N, C-alpha and C positions, 0 to 999 in steps of 0.2 A: 468390262473391260473396264471403260471410263468411271462407270459405277461402284464398283469395287474398289478402284485407286484413292474415288471421291470419298465414299465410308469407312476406308483409312489415313485418310487425311485427317477426316473430321476427327476420328477417335484418336488418331495419335495425339491433334490439336488439342482433344479433351484431356485428354491426360495428362499433356504438359504442365497446362493450367493448372490442374488440382493438382497436381507437383510444386509449381510455383508459389502456391499459396501454402503449403507444409511450413516455413520456414515462419510465418506470419500467423499461423497458429498458434504453430508454438511457442513465441513469442508471446504471445496472450492467453494462452494456455496460463505460462508462469510467473508475468504479472499480475493475470487475476488471482493465481495460488499465495501468492506474496500476501498481498491485499487479506485475501483470505484468512490465512497464518498472523498474519498482521490484528487483525479483526480482535482476534481470538485474547489479545491482550488486554484491549480495551475494558473489559468487565475487573480482570484482577487487580487492573492499576487501576478503576475507579473508583474499586471498593477501598484500595489503600488509602487515595485521597480523602474517600470521606471520613475516614481513621482520621489523618490527618489536619480535616476540618474542625472536626472536634476536638482534637488537644490544643490546634491555635487558638479557638476561643476558650482555653483554657488558663493560660499562660501566661506570661507576662510579657508583652509588645514592645519591652524595649532589649528581650534574651538575645543572642545567637541564633540559638537553639530558633526563635520566634521567625527571622528572617530567613532562616535554613529551609524550614520548611512553605515559608512561603514561597520561597521561589522556585523548592518542587513542587507545589500544587500550579503554580504558573506555568510551569513548564511543560504539567503532566497537561494542561487545561490550552497548551498550545499547540502540542502534539495528540491531544484528539482533535483541535480543529484543526488542523490539517490535513487529519484524513477526514473529516466531512467537507473539507473543500477538493478534495483530490476526486473521491468520490462523486462526488456533484459534480463537476470539470471529465471526470474520464467517460469515454465514447470508445467503445469496438470498433474500428476500421472495419469501414462496408468494403463489399467486395467493388465499387463503382474507384477507391482509392487503390492508388499503384504502388506493388507488392512496394518499393521502394520509401516510399512517406507512408507507409503502414507500418514498415519496421521501423520506422525512424522519428514516427510518433510513440510504436511501442517500446522502445527503446528509452525515450526521454518518462514518458508514464511508469516504467520499470524503475528507475532510477530514482526516480519523486516518490516512490510508493516504499523502497528497501531502506530510500533518506527516511523515511516516517514511522519503519516499521525498527529502526536502530531509533527511533526518538521515542515510543510506547515504551520501548524494551531498556531505555536508559531512566523513562521519568518512573517504570517502577520498578527497578535498581533501585534508586534513590529513594525511593516512599520508602521499600522493604529496610531499606540498611536505616533507616529515620525510625522505624516503628520497633525495628531490632534493639535498638541501644537507649528507652528510653530510661 
């Protein structure tokens, strides 16, 4: 009788512990998905930046277009640098971290990578616009 009760309690505790981490796992998955999608923006953005660098070398450095291109390139480089920094510092929470700590950390990381994804998209859009109005 006691063995059955203890087994039931242990099984229930195990199931509750697994359910308790589902929110953490979902948030981690969402954060990493945002990162993966943002990474897909980097190749096209960098290709556009290469085109802008070529143009920059060919135009008058006193022109307004020169300044605009230069600012766009700097913005793109910062977005790329921010991505590299995020990847360097991101660590998926381990089981040893409490649920609350893990959720807090992942929410911070999600906010940071969302901002970075927006910056990468903005840099891409700016570069495309400049190339289109040549």
